[in-house]
C-alpha positions, 0 to 999 in steps of 0.5 A: 493095290487095295486100299482103305478108303474110309474107316469108322468107330461107329455105335451099333446099340439096340436102341437104334432098332427101335421105332422112333416113338419108343426111342422118343419114350425112353429119352423123354422127348427128343430122339437119340442123336445116333439114329439121325447121325447114320442117315447122315453118315450113309448120305455123306460116305456110304451112298458117295464114295467109290468102295467095294467092300464094307469090312465089320470088326465086330465087337459082339462076336466072340471066338476063342482059338482064332479070329474068325472071318466070314467068307460066303458068297451071300448071307441072307434070311431072318435076325432075332438077337439072343440077347435082346429078342424083344427088341430085335425080332425076325429082322431081314437081311440080305447081302453079298460076302466077299470071299475073296478077302476073307480067304486072303485074310486067311492065307495071310495070317502067318506073315503076322504070327497070328490065326485067321480062318475064313468060315463060309458055313452058311449056318455061322451065327449072325450078331447084330454088331453087324446087322444093325448097322448093315440096316442103316448103311448097307441095305439098298446099295448092294456092296460086299459086306464081311464080318471079322471076330474078336479072339476073346483069348487076344490082347492088344498085340493080337488086335494089331496083328489081326488089323495088319493080317487085314491090312495086307489082304486088302492090298492083296485083292485089290479092293477098296475097303470102308473098315467099321469098327462096331462097338463102343468106348466105355461099356459098364452097364447098370444093374438091372434093377437100375438101368431103367432109370439110365436109359435116356442119351444124356451123359449124366447117365454114364456109368461113372464120371471117370468113364465118361472123362476117359471117352471124351478124351479119347475122342477129342484125340480122334478128332486130333489125329493122334492114333499114337496117344490113344495106342500108347495109353490103352492100359489106361483106358482098360479100368473103364472097360471099353467094349470087347477089350477095344478090339474093334478099334485096335483091328482097325488101327492094325490096318491102317498104320497104327501110330502113323495114322493121323486121319482125324475123326469127324463125329456125327450125332452127340456122344450119348449114353446107352444104360451106362456105356459110351457111345459115339460115331466117328469117321475118318476119311481117307487121308491125302496119299491114303492111309499108312500101310500096315507094319509092327509097332510094340503094344502098350505095356500097361495094357498087356500087364492088366490083360495078363491079370484078371480077366476082362473078356466079359467087357463086351 
């Protein structure tokens, strides 16, 4: 039976793709700690742990009527970001996919009353929430990489269900998998006329003191292995606009037992600002005995109430 052998909430911010000189200019001297932290994470985990496949839960890839999982045998080409073409331009990539795992997700979605579709179209767009982390953690290692989208019409329960599908597909395909929830914590940008005054890493640039405090609370809960508290307070976190409705983490949680998961986080690098948003690398090693299997627990009612109100899908 396959299993998740490690999981993380990782920052994919465009800053990490800039050259060191530019990064130091933006940060008034020192480099951003998120960069060196990814090198450390690669050494400690991605070059060390026994695994077959990396699954990226991509907070930049929004689909509408279903979750989509990449099912190509291989993805290769040059990537220029539509969002930031000046800083991410013609980046080469080349990795093998995992069609078997992708199609297993496609076939198990009805079990959890959701919609997941595997797509093997060679022209399916790429998003830097996947590519940036592959450049640091996957390039040269010849592991299998696939990505899962965020259904922008989803809510907490939908994201948990997609994660449960993923967890069952991993078990069914006998894969050893590393999960990456690629995205931020709080996620509100400074306005354009102000943001160049807030490009440094210091936490004084986080968009509001309240968002900063909410992020720190969740980092501490993750370090304590209190995933249940994170899930139970999603409604309280929503006013700080976690990236992509925090779907990247919620899908991860669904795959590894939700509130029953007590895996503790190791933090790599500092908690840092990125033009107002809260960024951090948190890694959960496989607990003794493994992560809990997927199951169904009620989603936070306050989160669901908020999701039924004003449209928050632009949070990513």
